[in-house]
MIDOKE-67591 format. One line per field, with one value per residue (C-alpha): x, y, z; residue in one letter; residue number from 1; chain. Coordinates in steps of 0.2 Angstrom, whole numbers, always signed. Layout:
N
x	[X:...]
y	[Y:...]
z	[Z:...]
r	[A:...]
k	[NUM:...]
c	[A:...]
end
This chain:
314
x	[+1:+7:+3:+8:+8:+6:+7:+16:+28:+15:+9:+26:+41:+54:+48:+36:+37:+28:+36:+20:+13:+25:+17:+4:+16:+26:+26:+32:+31:+31:+34:+23:+15:+11:-2:+7:+15:+1:-4:+13:+14:-1:-5:+0:-6:-20:-20:-18:-16:-17:-19:-26:-23:-39:-45:-60:-67:-54:-39:-50:-53:-34:-31:-41:-30:-35:-46:-44:-41:-36:-38:-26:-39:-55:-63:-68:-71:-55:-61:-77:-86:-100:-87:-78:-94:-98:-81:-81:-67:-65:-62:-61:-56:-48:-61:-57:-39:-36:-50:-37:-26:-40:-48:-33:-27:-45:-42:-24:-31:-45:-31:-20:-36:-40:-24:-12:+3:+12:+12:+18:+32:+36:+35:+46:+60:+60:+64:+47:+46:+64:+61:+42:+38:+27:+27:+13:+5:-4:-3:-21:-37:-38:-54:-59:-68:-78:-96:-94:-104:-96:-107:-101:-106:-105:-107:-95:-80:-71:-85:-89:-73:-72:-88:-81:-67:-78:-87:-72:-68:-85:-91:-110:-111:-123:-122:-129:-131:-139:-137:-139:-156:-147:-131:-119:-114:-124:-137:-144:-151:-152:-140:-148:-149:-130:-123:-134:-128:-111:-95:-85:-92:-80:-82:-82:-92:-86:-86:-101:-112:-122:-107:-98:-99:-110:-103:-106:-110:-129:-123:-108:-117:-128:-111:-108:-95:-85:-85:-73:-74:-63:-61:-50:-62:-62:-57:-71:-84:-82:-82:-68:-69:-85:-75:-61:-74:-81:-63:-57:-72:-72:-89:-83:-67:-55:-53:-42:-41:-31:-37:-41:-51:-36:-20:-6:-16:-12:-3:-20:-29:-40:-37:-17:-22:-37:-36:-36:-34:-22:-18:-9:-4:-17:-9:-22:-21:-2:+5:+16:+3:-11:-2:+4:-13:-18:-4:-11:-29:-24:-15:-30:-42:-30:-29:-47:-50:-40:-47:-64:-71:-78:-70:-71:-79:-86]
y	[+0:+17:+30:+49:+60:+78:+91:+83:+96:+105:+89:+81:+93:+78:+77:+62:+46:+39:+24:+14:+19:+8:-8:-4:-1:+11:+28:+44:+60:+78:+92:+104:+103:+118:+116:+115:+99:+90:+80:+74:+68:+60:+52:+35:+35:+24:+34:+51:+58:+78:+90:+108:+102:+105:+91:+96:+88:+94:+87:+70:+68:+67:+55:+36:+26:+35:+25:+32:+50:+51:+68:+73:+86:+87:+100:+91:+108:+106:+89:+89:+75:+73:+69:+57:+48:+47:+40:+28:+35:+32:+49:+49:+63:+65:+68:+74:+73:+91:+94:+96:+107:+118:+121:+125:+139:+145:+150:+155:+167:+173:+176:+185:+196:+198:+198:+206:+194:+199:+216:+218:+206:+217:+232:+223:+217:+237:+242:+251:+242:+247:+266:+263:+274:+261:+243:+239:+246:+241:+245:+239:+236:+217:+208:+195:+180:+177:+177:+182:+175:+165:+162:+145:+143:+125:+111:+97:+90:+106:+116:+104:+104:+124:+124:+113:+124:+140:+131:+130:+148:+152:+158:+157:+148:+150:+138:+140:+123:+117:+99:+99:+97:+97:+101:+97:+114:+130:+133:+132:+150:+158:+167:+185:+182:+175:+191:+202:+194:+188:+195:+183:+174:+159:+150:+132:+126:+119:+129:+126:+135:+139:+146:+155:+173:+170:+182:+198:+216:+212:+200:+210:+225:+215:+213:+223:+236:+227:+210:+198:+188:+171:+160:+144:+135:+141:+159:+162:+160:+177:+193:+201:+217:+219:+213:+225:+240:+235:+234:+249:+260:+253:+245:+229:+228:+214:+198:+185:+173:+158:+156:+169:+165:+164:+154:+162:+179:+191:+208:+218:+208:+219:+208:+212:+230:+230:+238:+225:+209:+196:+184:+168:+157:+143:+133:+128:+110:+110:+103:+88:+77:+82:+78:+62:+58:+63:+52:+37:+40:+42:+25:+16:+25:+18:+0:-2:+3:-10:-23:-17:-9:+10:+22:+40:+39:+56]
z	[+0:-5:+9:+5:+19:+12:+25:+40:+48:+58:+66:+68:+66:+69:+89:+85:+73:+57:+61:+64:+49:+38:+44:+32:+18:+9:+17:+8:+21:+15:+26:+16:-2:-12:-24:-39:-33:-25:-39:-44:-26:-24:-40:-36:-18:-11:+4:+9:+25:+28:+37:+30:+10:+1:-10:-21:-37:-47:-37:-34:-53:-55:-41:-48:-36:-20:-8:+9:+15:+34:+40:+53:+61:+68:+55:+36:+28:+17:+8:-3:+7:-7:-21:-9:-4:-24:-27:-12:-5:+14:+24:+42:+55:+73:+85:+102:+101:+108:+119:+136:+125:+116:+132:+140:+128:+130:+146:+143:+130:+142:+158:+145:+142:+162:+170:+158:+162:+146:+147:+165:+163:+148:+161:+174:+161:+155:+174:+176:+194:+199:+195:+204:+219:+224:+229:+215:+200:+185:+168:+162:+174:+178:+179:+190:+183:+198:+195:+179:+164:+150:+135:+125:+108:+104:+116:+109:+119:+120:+125:+138:+145:+143:+154:+167:+170:+168:+184:+193:+192:+199:+183:+176:+159:+145:+131:+113:+104:+89:+95:+113:+123:+140:+148:+164:+167:+164:+154:+136:+128:+113:+103:+107:+127:+125:+116:+128:+144:+144:+150:+138:+121:+118:+100:+100:+85:+67:+51:+42:+29:+42:+54:+42:+46:+61:+71:+63:+67:+71:+84:+91:+93:+107:+116:+132:+129:+144:+135:+128:+112:+111:+96:+98:+84:+65:+59:+47:+59:+63:+51:+53:+48:+58:+73:+71:+68:+85:+92:+86:+91:+110:+108:+116:+128:+118:+108:+108:+94:+90:+71:+58:+41:+31:+38:+37:+37:+24:+28:+28:+37:+49:+65:+63:+67:+77:+96:+110:+101:+107:+92:+93:+77:+78:+92:+105:+97:+96:+113:+111:+120:+109:+93:+98:+101:+85:+76:+87:+82:+65:+64:+73:+60:+46:+54:+56:+38:+33:+44:+36:+51:+51:+65:+65:+46:+40]
r	[X:X:X:X:X:X:X:X:X:X:X:X:X:X:X:X:X:X:X:X:X:X:X:X:X:X:X:X:X:X:X:X:X:X:X:X:X:X:X:X:X:X:X:X:X:X:X:X:X:X:X:X:X:X:X:X:X:X:X:X:X:X:X:X:X:X:X:X:X:X:X:X:X:X:X:X:X:X:X:X:X:X:X:X:X:X:X:X:X:X:X:X:X:X:X:X:X:X:X:X:X:X:X:X:X:X:X:X:X:X:X:X:X:X:X:X:X:X:X:X:X:X:X:X:X:X:X:X:X:X:X:X:X:X:X:X:X:X:X:X:X:X:X:X:X:X:X:X:X:X:X:X:X:X:X:X:X:X:X:X:X:X:X:X:X:X:X:X:X:X:X:X:X:X:X:X:X:X:X:X:X:X:X:X:X:X:X:X:X:X:X:X:X:X:X:X:X:X:X:X:X:X:X:X:X:X:X:X:X:X:X:X:X:X:X:X:X:X:X:X:X:X:X:X:X:X:X:X:X:X:X:X:X:X:X:X:X:X:X:X:X:X:X:X:X:X:X:X:X:X:X:X:X:X:X:X:X:X:X:X:X:X:X:X:X:X:X:X:X:X:X:X:X:X:X:X:X:X:X:X:X:X:X:X:X:X:X:X:X:X:X:X:X:X:X:X:X:X:X:X:X:X:X:X:X:X:X:X:X:X:X:X:X:X]
k	[1:2:3:4:5:6:7:8:9:10:11:12:13:14:15:16:17:18:19:20:21:22:23:24:25:26:27:28:29:30:31:32:33:34:35:36:37:38:39:40:41:42:43:44:45:46:47:48:49:50:51:52:53:54:55:56:57:58:59:60:61:62:63:64:65:66:67:68:69:70:71:72:73:74:75:76:77:78:79:80:81:82:83:84:85:86:87:88:89:90:91:92:93:94:95:96:97:98:99:100:101:102:103:104:105:106:107:108:109:110:111:112:113:114:115:116:117:118:119:120:121:122:123:124:125:126:127:128:129:130:131:132:133:134:135:136:137:138:139:140:141:142:143:144:145:146:147:148:149:150:151:152:153:154:155:156:157:158:159:160:161:162:163:164:165:166:167:168:169:170:171:172:173:174:175:176:177:178:179:180:181:182:183:184:185:186:187:188:189:190:191:192:193:194:195:196:197:198:199:200:201:202:203:204:205:206:207:208:209:210:211:212:213:214:215:216:217:218:219:220:221:222:223:224:225:226:227:228:229:230:231:232:233:234:235:236:237:238:239:240:241:242:243:244:245:246:247:248:249:250:251:252:253:254:255:256:257:258:259:260:261:262:263:264:265:266:267:268:269:270:271:272:273:274:275:276:277:278:279:280:281:282:283:284:285:286:287:288:289:290:291:292:293:294:295:296:297:298:299:300:301:302:303:304:305:306:307:308:309:310:311:312:313:314]
c	[A:A:A:A:A:A:A:A:A:A:A:A:A:A:A:A:A:A:A:A:A:A:A:A:A:A:A:A:A:A:A:A:A:A:A:A:A:A:A:A:A:A:A:A:A:A:A:A:A:A:A:A:A:A:A:A:A:A:A:A:A:A:A:A:A:A:A:A:A:A:A:A:A:A:A:A:A:A:A:A:A:A:A:A:A:A:A:A:A:A:A:A:A:A:A:A:A:A:A:A:A:A:A:A:A:A:A:A:A:A:A:A:A:A:A:A:A:A:A:A:A:A:A:A:A:A:A:A:A:A:A:A:A:A:A:A:A:A:A:A:A:A:A:A:A:A:A:A:A:A:A:A:A:A:A:A:A:A:A:A:A:A:A:A:A:A:A:A:A:A:A:A:A:A:A:A:A:A:A:A:A:A:A:A:A:A:A:A:A:A:A:A:A:A:A:A:A:A:A:A:A:A:A:A:A:A:A:A:A:A:A:A:A:A:A:A:A:A:A:A:A:A:A:A:A:A:A:A:A:A:A:A:A:A:A:A:A:A:A:A:A:A:A:A:A:A:A:A:A:A:A:A:A:A:A:A:A:A:A:A:A:A:A:A:A:A:A:A:A:A:A:A:A:A:A:A:A:A:A:A:A:A:A:A:A:A:A:A:A:A:A:A:A:A:A:A:A:A:A:A:A:A:A:A:A:A:A:A:A:A:A:A:A:A]
end
């Protein structure tokens, strides 16, 4: 069996191993695959393992030997599932591998918004404390999370974990979900109540036609001017121009984003220059522990497929 990994670097920058996949056949690993080399590298593959590579009808038309696509991610929006289904190409994804890491990063972003560790550390390193007349000072106001309300959009594995952590902080939890009819922590509400009531809104939903651009001017206008917005899901769920406008006009207190609509972003992305906006380069999933879980699940998905079982098939 010919197995090709097209964009392996972000998942495994040589600190983990692809060795187990060699039990299934020949394995070729590419750190990155530019669009113009995709077909050349994939044309003889029966199995493709991909993360963010896009495979639509045009690409699939040129890959007649392909039988299996292993998505090394939870999201499936980069593959045309209608086309793969029509061609009987199996597609699997990796659910829940990064739940602890993404939930942890959500709170890292939130705590940076509320406790401003970064700017205070920078202040001390620049000797402002050495020169201070007082034993204590703050550069920006700090915000206590206790009894604040966090609104979660999405109640999958990550949303549930964030709700649990928020409860441990003594926060009130509101949840908007299109699928859940009950929740363990917090209560279910509609989008309007969530945006009007929450001190923090945090996104934990997948990118679909229904959620693309969901967070737009109309919803953002409902937020308190003291509220924060956090996104560790998919960048395109937010209308970035609308969010930048609200931030630049001090209509909301801040935003913290681990994802943008295009990654890497273009230099003119409005979020890069928006006021009170913290951005990390899509790293919430990237702890070594989470990446090892991902590789283990990808291996087991392929093993199950070869044994004519269906595991994590989408």
